[in-house]
C-alpha positions in Angstrom: 190.7 158.0 69.3 189.6 159.1 72.5 185.7 159.4 71.0 186.2 155.6 69.5 187.3 153.9 72.8 184.4 155.9 75.0 181.9 154.3 72.2 183.3 151.2 72.6 183.4 151.5 76.7 179.8 152.6 76.6 179.2 149.6 73.9 180.4 147.4 77.1 178.4 148.9 79.7 175.4 148.5 77.6 175.5 145.2 77.2 176.6 143.9 80.6 174.0 145.2 81.5 171.2 143.4 79.6 173.4 140.3 79.9 172.7 140.6 83.9 171.5 137.0 85.0 167.4 137.6 87.1 165.6 134.8 88.3 162.2 133.9 86.2 160.8 131.8 88.8 161.7 130.5 92.5 160.0 128.0 94.5 160.9 126.3 97.5 159.4 123.8 99.9 160.9 122.9 103.0 165.0 123.6 102.7 165.2 122.6 99.2 164.6 126.3 97.0 164.7 126.2 92.9 165.5 128.7 90.9 164.9 129.8 87.0 167.7 132.2 86.2 168.5 133.7 82.8 169.2 137.1 81.2 166.0 136.8 79.1 162.9 138.8 81.0 161.2 134.8 79.7 162.6 131.9 79.5 166.1 131.1 81.4 169.0 129.6 80.7 169.9 127.5 84.3 167.9 126.1 86.9 169.6 126.7 90.3 169.2 123.6 93.5 169.8 125.0 96.6 169.6 122.7 99.6 171.3 123.0 103.2 174.2 120.5 101.8 174.1 121.5 97.9 174.3 124.7 95.8 174.6 123.8 92.4 173.4 125.2 88.6 171.1 123.1 85.6 172.0 124.5 81.6 168.5 124.1 80.8 169.0 127.0 78.0 167.4 124.6 75.5 164.3 124.0 77.2 163.0 127.3 77.3 162.1 127.2 81.3 159.0 130.2 82.3 158.2 128.6 86.1 158.8 125.9 88.1 156.8 124.2 91.4 158.1 121.8 93.4 155.6 118.8 93.4 154.4 115.4 94.1 152.5 113.9 92.5 153.0 110.3 93.3 153.8 110.1 97.3 157.5 109.0 96.3 160.1 111.8 96.1 160.0 115.4 94.9 159.3 116.2 91.4 159.9 119.5 90.0 157.3 120.9 87.8 158.7 122.9 85.1 156.7 125.0 82.2 158.8 125.5 79.2 158.4 126.4 75.5 159.8 123.9 72.8 159.1 121.6 70.6 158.3 117.9 70.8 159.0 114.3 69.3 155.7 114.5 68.9 154.2 118.2 68.4 157.3 119.7 66.3 156.0 123.2 67.0 157.0 125.5 70.0 154.7 125.7 72.4 154.0 125.8 75.9 154.6 122.2 78.3 154.9 120.6 81.5 157.6 119.0 82.2 157.9 116.5 85.6 161.8 115.6 86.8 163.0 114.5 89.9 166.3 116.1 91.0 169.8 113.3 90.7 171.8 115.2 93.9 174.7 113.1 93.3 175.2 114.0 89.6 173.5 117.9 89.1 170.8 116.8 87.2 166.8 116.1 86.3 166.4 112.7 85.8 163.0 113.0 83.6 159.5 111.4 84.6 157.5 112.8 82.6 157.8 115.5 79.7 154.2 115.8 78.4 153.9 116.7 74.5 150.3 118.0 74.9 147.8 118.7 77.4 143.5 118.4 75.6 144.1 122.1 75.1 146.8 124.7 73.9 148.3 125.4 77.3 148.8 129.5 79.1 150.0 128.8 82.8 149.5 126.7 85.4 150.4 125.0 89.2 150.8 122.7 91.2 147.9 121.5 94.0 146.1 118.8 95.6 143.3 119.2 94.0 141.4 116.5 95.5 143.0 116.3 98.3 144.3 112.8 98.3 148.0 113.6 98.7 149.3 114.0 95.6 149.9 117.4 93.3 147.6 118.0 90.3 148.7 119.9 87.5 146.1 122.4 87.7 146.2 124.0 84.4 145.0 127.4 82.5 144.0 126.3 78.6 142.7 128.1 75.8 140.0 126.4 74.1 139.4 127.3 70.2 136.6 129.4 70.0 138.7 131.9 72.4 137.2 130.7 75.7 139.0 129.4 78.7 139.4 126.2 81.2 140.6 124.9 83.8 141.5 121.2 84.2 143.2 119.5 86.6 145.5 116.5 86.1 145.9 113.4 87.8 148.7 111.4 87.8 148.0 107.7 87.0 151.9 106.1 87.5 152.3 106.7 83.6 150.7 109.4 82.7 147.9 111.7 83.4 144.1 111.6 83.3 141.9 114.6 82.9 138.9 113.9 85.5 138.1 118.0 86.8 137.0 121.0 84.6 135.6 124.1 84.9 133.2 125.1 82.7 134.4 127.8 79.8 134.9 131.4 81.1 135.9 134.5 78.8 138.3 136.6 81.2 141.8 135.0 81.2 142.5 133.8 85.3 145.5 135.2 86.6 147.5 132.0 89.2 148.5 134.1 92.0 150.0 131.1 94.0 150.0 127.9 93.8 147.4 127.1 97.0 144.7 128.0 94.3 144.3 132.2 94.5 143.5 133.4 91.2 142.7 137.0 89.8 140.0 137.0 87.4 138.9 141.0 86.3 139.4 143.0 89.7 138.7 140.3 91.6 140.8 137.4 93.9 139.0 133.7 94.3 139.7 130.8 95.3 139.8 127.2 93.8 137.8 124.6 95.2 136.7 121.2 93.5 133.1 120.3 94.3 131.6 117.2 92.6 134.2 117.0 89.9 134.2 120.3 88.7 136.6 123.5 89.4 134.8 126.0 91.2 135.9 129.8 92.6 134.0 131.6 95.4 
């Protein structure tokens, strides 16, 4: 009997340890801090919103969020760009997508701004950066092409949707975004993204 109780206690300890909440991703801007929280190493279950006046969590388990960035795509209120892994009404397969929301502080919920079904090519990763320096953030997407190469594409908000005015050349080695300022790692080297003549480059 003692062995059974001991085994149950050990099992409970293991299960409790495995279900510990962790920060999957986070971002800060001014007094606003946002965090994706979850028990999984890859996807979150809640988004925590913290300001100097409020601190609350929003249940987003069905969205499978894996990334979050505070941004401003239109010069108005701040948005949250959330990387999700789920189906969409127009693409019934699970895939990485970018959903944008405003924060409804009164009702403590996310207010959808635009939930992008698909970009031009399958999404690998993204950052939000004002790469064309017009005061509004672009989605800088790392996309994987059909031939196995990669491309960077910048998507620009046009009031109802996103255009894709800027791209890079295709490249073989996958880029890692190091921060939202456009610092990247490609191979063993660190570079900075910039725009020149409508093309995304790095140096």
